[in-house]
C-alpha atoms as one frame of an Amber mdcrd trajectory, in Angstrom:
protein
 -29.238 211.185   0.257 -30.273 207.899  -0.980 -33.680 207.353  -2.719 -36.300
 204.622  -2.329 -34.926 201.154  -2.923 -36.309 198.736  -5.436 -39.849 197.808
  -3.902 -41.612 199.213  -1.015 -42.029 197.342   1.908 -45.141 197.992   4.317
 -42.927 196.428   7.238 -39.225 196.730   6.526 -36.947 195.101   8.894 -35.765
 197.447  11.348 -39.141 198.793  11.813 -40.538 195.146  12.062 -37.868 194.368
  14.726 -38.511 197.467  16.679 -42.169 196.825  16.802 -41.652 193.145  17.941
 -39.016 194.144  20.784 -41.203 196.887  22.149 -44.207 194.532  22.169 -42.303
 191.885  23.840 -40.790 194.238  26.461 -44.099 195.489  27.450 -45.447 192.105
  27.724 -42.406 191.062  29.697 -43.059 194.033  31.969 -46.756 192.881  32.657
 -45.720 189.376  33.403 -42.836 190.320  35.749 -45.193 192.793  37.638 -48.070
 190.371  37.990 -45.903 187.222  38.848 -42.733 188.375  40.547 -43.908 191.993
  41.650 -40.969 193.261  39.796 -41.153 196.565  37.828 -39.271 196.600  34.686
 -39.814 200.241  33.913 -38.032 201.132  37.215 -35.217 198.685  36.204 -34.748
 199.755  32.665 -36.138 203.488  32.758 -33.628 206.253  32.517 -32.552 207.826
  35.747 -30.550 211.096  36.188 -26.987 210.078  36.391 -26.479 211.435  40.145
 -29.424 209.117  41.140 -28.384 205.857  42.904 -30.524 204.048  40.552 -28.840
 205.059  37.455 -27.250 202.372  35.153 -25.193 203.151  31.745 -27.409 200.564
  30.082 -30.605 202.610  30.717 -29.727 205.068  28.133 -30.552 202.374  25.433
 -33.191 200.311  27.544 -35.579 203.113  28.337 -36.337 203.396  24.679 -38.024
 199.872  24.634 -40.112 200.552  27.854 -43.659 202.207  27.892 -45.612 203.375
  30.748 -49.156 201.799  29.490 -50.668 200.363  26.577 -51.836 203.874  24.995
 -48.253 204.950  25.256 -46.945 201.935  23.531 -49.698 201.881  20.977 -49.224
 205.580  19.834 -45.361 205.354  19.654 -45.493 202.035  17.756 -48.315 203.471
  15.345 -46.050 206.306  14.569 -42.909 204.390  14.462 -44.827 202.359  11.573
 -46.376 205.096   9.913 -43.309 207.359   9.541 -40.795 204.835   9.878 -41.744
 202.397   7.027 -41.544 205.248   4.717 -38.129 206.634   6.013 -36.646 203.054
   6.236 -37.617 202.229   2.615 -36.070 205.795   1.523 -32.954 205.386   3.430
 -32.352 201.671   3.705 -32.082 199.715   7.018 -28.486 200.869   8.115 -29.042
 204.567   7.814 -32.473 204.177   9.317 -31.035 202.256  12.234 -28.676 204.875
  12.868 -31.018 207.834  12.606 -33.607 206.053  15.147 -31.025 205.492  17.825
 -28.973 208.671  17.278 -32.253 210.616  17.787 -33.254 208.462  20.850 -29.792
 209.295  22.407 -30.125 212.813  21.523 -33.663 213.136  23.110 -32.215 211.436
  26.369 -29.297 214.010  26.209 -31.330 217.102  26.030 -34.008 215.669  28.723
 -30.895 215.004  31.053 -29.656 218.378  30.306 -32.866 220.270  31.185 -32.991
 218.177  34.347 -29.454 219.144  35.437 -30.628 222.671  35.257 -33.650 222.029
  37.406 -31.706 219.947  39.912 -29.160 222.536  40.221 -31.618 225.152  40.912
 -33.354 222.984  43.638 -30.117 222.326  45.281 -29.382 225.943  45.589 -33.007
 226.521  46.968 -32.349 223.850  49.602 -28.920 225.160  50.329 -30.494 228.744
  50.987 -33.089 227.375  52.977 -31.047 225.081  55.313 -28.927 228.052  56.046
 -31.664 230.145  57.390 -34.718 227.772  57.982 -38.182 229.138  58.810 -41.678
 228.664  58.055 -41.852 231.416  55.377 -38.618 229.958  53.606 -40.109 226.703
  53.970 -43.249 227.620  52.189 -41.177 229.421  49.436 -39.038 226.114  48.903
 -41.854 223.879  48.325 -43.035 226.302  45.478 -40.243 224.872  43.251 -42.225
 221.433  43.160 -45.692 222.150  42.404 -46.691 218.509  43.297 -45.620 219.211
  46.830 -47.643 222.552  46.884 -50.582 220.422  46.678 -49.536 217.519  48.815
 -51.755 216.852  51.724 -48.988 215.656  54.052 -47.186 218.813  53.376 -49.958
 220.979  53.972 -50.647 219.280  57.305 -47.063 219.760  58.312 -47.010 223.387
  57.791 -50.135 223.812  59.619 -48.858 222.081  62.675 -45.529 223.899  62.359
 -47.501 227.292  62.329 -49.290 226.065  65.397 -45.981 225.354  67.285 -43.426
 227.527  65.631 -40.774 227.187  68.284 -40.597 223.457  67.999 -37.259 222.650
  66.556 -38.467 219.048  65.568 -40.389 220.713  62.526 -37.148 222.273  61.266
 -35.590 218.916  61.295 -38.791 217.446  59.520 -38.707 220.118  57.152 -34.983
 219.093  56.124 -36.308 215.723  55.351 -39.138 217.269  53.088 -36.495 219.292
  51.434 -34.365 216.127  50.750 -37.465 214.189  49.413 -38.283 217.080  46.983
 -34.431 216.429  45.545 -34.967 212.784  45.565 -38.375 212.994  43.731 -36.417
 214.669  40.850 -33.521 212.410  41.106 -35.504 209.150  41.143 -38.179 209.309
  38.468 -37.448 207.145  35.458 -38.113 208.296  31.863 -39.414 205.688  29.699
 -40.478 205.470  25.980 -39.527 205.559  22.455 -41.077 209.026  21.990 -37.905
 211.028  21.569 -36.950 208.629  18.463 -40.548 208.848  17.031 -40.340 212.613
  17.197 -37.303 212.410  15.213 -38.879 210.388  12.661 -41.651 212.948  12.484
 -39.060 215.712  12.005 -37.244 213.404   9.317 -40.844 212.781   7.481 -41.398
 216.446   7.412 -38.174 217.483   6.163 -38.013 214.843   3.251 -41.482 214.896
   2.342 -42.756 218.334   3.361 -45.753 218.778   1.043 -47.154 215.267   1.680
 -50.732 215.943   3.335 -51.463 214.162   6.548 -54.854 213.550   7.769 -55.172
 213.768  11.656 -57.604 211.602  13.578 -58.547 214.199  15.901 -58.763 217.150
  13.018 -59.995 215.464   9.782 -58.498 218.360   7.683 -55.515 217.567   5.506
 -52.265 219.432   6.586 -48.942 219.478   4.932 -46.301 217.421   6.967 -43.928
 220.552   7.268 -46.685 222.712   8.827 -47.674 219.785  11.306 -44.070 219.252
  12.367 -43.607 222.908  12.917 -46.797 223.219  14.877 -46.203 220.132  16.919
 -42.639 221.192  17.689 -43.912 224.558  18.735 -46.597 223.080  21.001 -43.819
 220.734  22.793 -41.721 223.693  23.266 -44.559 225.574  24.903 -45.535 222.476
  27.125 -41.989 222.020  28.137 -41.511 225.599  29.530 -45.224 225.610  31.068
 -44.091 222.734  33.381 -47.693 221.637  34.329 -47.306 219.768  37.557 -49.863
 217.214  36.172 -48.000 216.687  33.065 -45.593 213.628  33.196 -44.713 214.025
  29.621 -40.977 214.324  28.743 -41.482 217.399  26.278 -37.729 218.078  26.009
 -36.918 214.683  25.219 -39.337 215.076  22.233 -37.686 218.298  21.345 -34.112
 216.556  21.715 -35.322 213.971  19.214 -36.226 216.477  16.782 -33.238 218.734
  17.143 -30.770 215.807  16.916 -32.594 214.469  13.794 -32.368 217.823  12.166
 -28.803 218.060  12.700 -28.208 214.669  11.448 -30.100 215.074   8.435 -28.710
 218.440   7.559 -24.969 216.840   7.967 -25.967 213.905   5.780 -27.442 216.439
   3.361 -24.711 219.022   3.206 -23.846 218.085  -0.304 -27.268 217.641  -1.599
 -29.240 220.693  -0.671 -31.965 220.079  -3.304 -33.403 217.289  -1.368 -35.376
 219.535   0.987 -38.076 222.050  -0.219
């Protein structure tokens, strides 16, 4: 591992350029939406590869997209807070490699988890279409908690129960089942959070005993404990699968996982760097 370079820059070149690019992309998205009714997040966000909306370039472009100003602000604040230390420590080249390696690692784990969920949905739909019924349909929509609380779906089921022998409702249920699959395929993922969590992991590994003072909890906590706690929270929330939660928790975990592996690889001949 390299050590701190001569001098310490508060805004080193890679961090500075990432901040600028992310800010410009956010402003471009606002202008395009207001003037041309064009949603840049839908074009540049990352879709599941099976989606008709997927484009290979989205593996990179989604890292520069953000859902709203708060999303952008907290990611960029974290990028500056942890990134400036890491880039000064590693140098621009290694920091650049690490940032985008963790971003791609985050995308890989996120898409991998999506693949498992989509396969499960496909199996459930295939089982349902083989033997459709009101009860089987009610069981099918349980796989998507958003549909469980959807007013249209509730009304559809009530009408079907009132006319159980009307075959039109079976055909309608097939359309809802397909919509269930399309909902999963065609929701874009945006944000630099996966790479930012990779930076957090790196900071915790390189400077484990540095004390952090959290805004929401003004009590000093060592970086290594903060990273472990935050990682555990992300893992819990990922498996909890709250229907109102639109955060890609496994992308965050992917950034941390790939960051850990990359740092261990770089550090394989220098075991005294971490403690």
